[in-house]
Backbone as a ProteinNet text record, in pm:
[ID]
protein_1_A
[PRIMARY]
VPLLPNTRKYRDLGCVPGGTKNNFISYGHKIGPMNEEQAHILCDAQTSGGLLAIVRKDAVPEFLEVTKLAGLALSPIGYTKARCDRLIDVQ
[TERTIARY]
-612.4	-542.2	-391.8	-312.9	-170	-106.8	-18.9	49	199.9	251.3	396.7	461.1	590.8	660.1	661.6	641.5	648.2	526.2	419.6	298.8	246	220.6	166.4	261.5	391.9	491.1	481.1	485.9	479.5	340.9	237.8	105.5	99.9	149.7	149.4	235.5	336	419.5	357.5	234.8	160.2	183.4	250.8	276.4	143.7	50.1	-74.6	-96	-87.9	-105.8	-236.1	-236.8	-358.9	-471.5	-433.5	-532.9	-609.3	-545.7	-611.1	-739.4	-729.9	-850.6	-953.4	-908.7	-1003.3	-1071.9	-996.1	-1058.5	-1168.3	-1145.8	-1244.3	-1372	-1340	-1452.3	-1537.3	-1470.1	-1535.6	-1623.4	-1574.2	-1651.6	-1665.1	-1623.7	-1634.3	-1779.3	-1873.2	-2015.3	-2063.7	-1987.2	-2026	-1962.5	-1884.4	-1807.7	-1868.8	-1877.2	-1923.9	-1826	-1863.4	-1786.3	-1641	-1548.6	-1405.6	-1338.8	-1226.7	-1151.6	-1064	-1001.4	-918.8	-800.1	-737.2	-620.4	-672.1	-774.5	-832.1	-862.1	-921.7	-951.9	-829.7	-724.3	-598.2	-533	-538.5	-478.8	-563.7	-692.4	-777.8	-802.9	-793.1	-822.6	-691.7	-578.4	-449.5	-443.9	-411.6	-408.8	-293.8	-190.9	-80.6	-110.4	-216.7	-244.2	-385.3	-452.6	-589.5	-586.3	-670.1	-690.7	-611.8	-671.5	-607.5	-551.5	-585	-527	-619.9	-744.3	-845.9	-895.2	-882.9	-939.4	-1045	-1163.5	-1272.3	-1281.3	-1272.3	-1262.4	-1372	-1439.4	-1534.8	-1471.2	-1541.1	-1490.4	-1426.3	-1490.5	-1440.4	-1320.4	-1285.1	-1176.3	-1053.3	-1063.4	-953.4	-828.3	-827.1	-706.4	-630	-706	-641	-586.5	-667.7	-625	-489.8	-487.1	-362.9	-242.1	-269.6	-160.6	-109	-202.3	-158.4	-80.2	-130.1	-57.5	78.8	84.1	216.9	317.5	270.5	353.7	404.3	325.2	361.7	445.9	484.1	571.3	500.8	369.5	296.6	256.1	274	234.6	105.6	-6.9	-132.1	-204	-292.8	-366.7	-506.4	-606.2	-745.7	-760	-844.3	-865.2	-1010.4	-1102.8	-1240.6	-1326.1	-1451.5	-1542.7	-1663.6	-1741.6	-1854.3	-1982.6	-2079.4	-2202.9	-2315.4	-2435.9	-2551.8	-2542.8	-2590.5	-2584.1	-2660.2	-2606.3	-2672.1	-2653.3	-2681.2	-2674.3	-2537.5	-2431.6	-2291.1	-2234	-2153.5	-2096	-1976.8	-1906.1	-1796.2	-1812.3	-1789.6	-1798.6	-1659.1	-1598.8	-1465.3	-1484.4	-1415.7	-1429	-1293.6
-454.2	-571.3	-532.8	-601.1	-569.8	-608.4	-524.6	-547.1	-573.7	-651.3	-668.7	-543.5	-519.6	-401.2	-396.4	-279.5	-254.1	-303.9	-352.5	-396.9	-294.9	-170.4	-66.1	-22.8	-23.6	15.1	-72.2	-201.8	-295.2	-297	-277.9	-275	-153.1	-36.9	82.4	77.7	-12.7	-41	-140.6	-185.7	-276.9	-424.9	-461.6	-597.4	-657	-688.5	-743.2	-876.1	-997.9	-1117.1	-1127.7	-1192.3	-1212.3	-1276.4	-1371.7	-1438.4	-1346.4	-1229.4	-1135.8	-1086	-1045.2	-995.2	-1108.9	-1227.3	-1341	-1365.5	-1351.1	-1368.8	-1272.8	-1144.2	-1045.1	-1071.2	-1114.6	-1146.3	-1254.6	-1355.4	-1469.7	-1438.2	-1354.1	-1335.1	-1185.1	-1090.9	-948.3	-907.1	-968.9	-936.7	-960.4	-1032.3	-1061.8	-965	-872.7	-780.2	-641	-563.3	-430.4	-342.6	-217.4	-129.1	-110.7	-103.4	-77.3	-22.1	48	105.3	-4.5	32.4	-62.7	-115.6	-24.4	-71.5	-171.5	-146.2	-241.6	-375.7	-372.4	-502.4	-571.8	-500.7	-568	-634	-569.2	-624.7	-732.5	-710.1	-813.1	-937.3	-923.5	-1035.5	-1094.7	-1062.2	-1106.1	-1255.8	-1301.7	-1446.6	-1517.6	-1437	-1496.6	-1533.4	-1471.2	-1493.9	-1551.5	-1587.5	-1644.6	-1781	-1801.2	-1929.8	-1951.3	-2002.4	-2049	-1943.1	-1819.7	-1708.7	-1647.9	-1691.4	-1630.2	-1729.7	-1684.1	-1765.5	-1684.3	-1742.4	-1673.7	-1727.5	-1635.6	-1673.5	-1591.5	-1657.6	-1590.2	-1471.1	-1360.5	-1235.5	-1251.7	-1330.4	-1354.7	-1444.5	-1508.4	-1597.9	-1540.7	-1421.5	-1358	-1346.5	-1296.3	-1283.7	-1420.8	-1521.4	-1654.6	-1709.6	-1692.8	-1732.4	-1664	-1538.1	-1463.9	-1505.3	-1541.6	-1585.5	-1721.7	-1810.1	-1948.1	-1932	-1847.2	-1829.3	-1766.3	-1674.2	-1609.6	-1713	-1804.2	-1912.6	-1999	-2013.2	-2091.9	-2017.7	-1893.8	-1817.9	-1740.2	-1718.1	-1641.9	-1506.9	-1403.9	-1267.4	-1234.5	-1258.9	-1229.2	-1106.3	-1053	-932.8	-947.1	-913	-911.4	-806.2	-838.1	-746.2	-716.7	-772	-743.9	-820.9	-825.6	-888.7	-944	-1034.6	-1087.8	-1008.7	-1011.9	-945.4	-1019.4	-985.2	-1055	-1047.7	-1151	-1158.5	-1043.6	-987.9	-882.6	-904.3	-803.9	-819.5	-857.9	-806	-833.8	-919.9	-1019.3	-1108.2	-1043.4	-946.8	-878.6	-730.3	-649.2	-506.5	-447.7	-384.1	-324.4	-181	-149.6	-12.9	51
1616	1579	1582.7	1659.7	1663.2	1525.4	1476.2	1345.3	1364.1	1274	1268.2	1222.1	1263.7	1211.2	1055.8	1003.7	861.2	783.4	853.4	784	689.5	742.3	664.6	550.3	582.4	478.9	354.3	377.6	271	198.5	270.7	210.4	123.2	169.9	87.8	-37.9	-35.2	-152.7	-250.2	-210.7	-299.5	-274	-166.8	-130.5	-61.2	-139	-93.6	-168.1	-97.7	-166.5	-242.2	-356.4	-437.6	-358.3	-267.4	-193.2	-96.4	-60.4	25.7	-34.7	-164.2	-227.5	-244.7	-267.7	-284.8	-150.2	-39.1	91	113.1	75	93.1	2.5	-116.3	-208.1	-145.6	-82.1	-24.2	91.9	184.8	308.1	344.8	261.5	287.9	310	246	266.9	406.7	482.8	627.3	725.4	671.3	755.8	739.5	849.6	839.1	752.9	728.7	643.9	698.5	605.1	642.4	520.1	542.6	435.6	365.4	256.1	183	269.9	342.5	425.8	524.4	598.6	691.3	624.1	506.2	436.6	398.5	354.2	319.2	443.3	554.9	680.6	736.9	748.9	816.6	736.9	602.9	512.7	457.3	512.9	457.2	452.6	328.6	307.4	380.4	421.5	488.9	632.9	683.7	828.4	855.6	746.3	766.5	834.6	927.7	986.9	1115.3	1216.4	1339.3	1427.9	1407.1	1486.7	1588.2	1592	1674.4	1784.6	1906.4	2018.7	2079.5	2108.2	2170.4	2319	2411.2	2553.4	2627.1	2725.6	2807.8	2874.6	2878.5	2934.9	3073.7	3163.6	3295.5	3295.2	3187.4	3183.8	3112.7	3057.3	2984	3064.2	3191.4	3256.5	3284.3	3315	3334.1	3200.4	3093.7	2962.3	2919.8	2940.6	2901.9	2991.4	3116.3	3203.1	3155.4	3119	3070.6	2938.9	2853	2722.2	2743.6	2838.8	2869.5	2923.2	3008.4	3055.1	2945.4	2842.1	2721.9	2624	2660.3	2576.3	2468.7	2479.2	2376	2430.2	2349	2385.5	2308.8	2370.2	2300.4	2360.6	2281.1	2321.3	2271.7	2362.6	2315.6	2205.4	2103.4	1991.3	1970.9	2048	2027.6	2127.4	2102.7	2188.6	2105.2	2161.8	2090.2	2140.3	2051.8	2083.8	2014.9	2045.1	1983.9	1829.4	1766.5	1620.8	1558.6	1452.3	1377	1227	1142.6	1003.2	957.8	1020.6	987.8	1093.1	1052.2	1154.9	1220.5	1150.7	1209.3	1187.7	1288.5	1282.7	1315.2	1215.3	1232.9	1282.4	1392.7	1447.3	1457.1
[MASK]
+++++++++++++++++++++++++++++++++++++++++++++++++++++++++++++++++++++++++++++++++++++++++++

C-alpha cells in the first residue's frame, strides 16, 4: 500500500486517530494476521471508504491509463482470490 510522506513518522509519534482502533475492532476479525503498524495504517479512520477499486486482471493496464488521463496516479496493491477464512490477507 503506497503511503503518504511521514506516515510512519507520525504513527510512531502516536498520531493514530481513535476511529482507527474502532475500525479494527469492527472488522479486524475478517483480516489475516498483521502487526500493530500494519493495522494502524490499513484501518486508518482518515482514509476509510471509497479508496479501493477492483478491476479484472486483464483490464488493469487500460484502467490505469484512463485514470492517468484523469490526473490520478494509482497503483495496484493486491489481487482477489477464492474466498477463505479471512476476507483480507496482509502480506
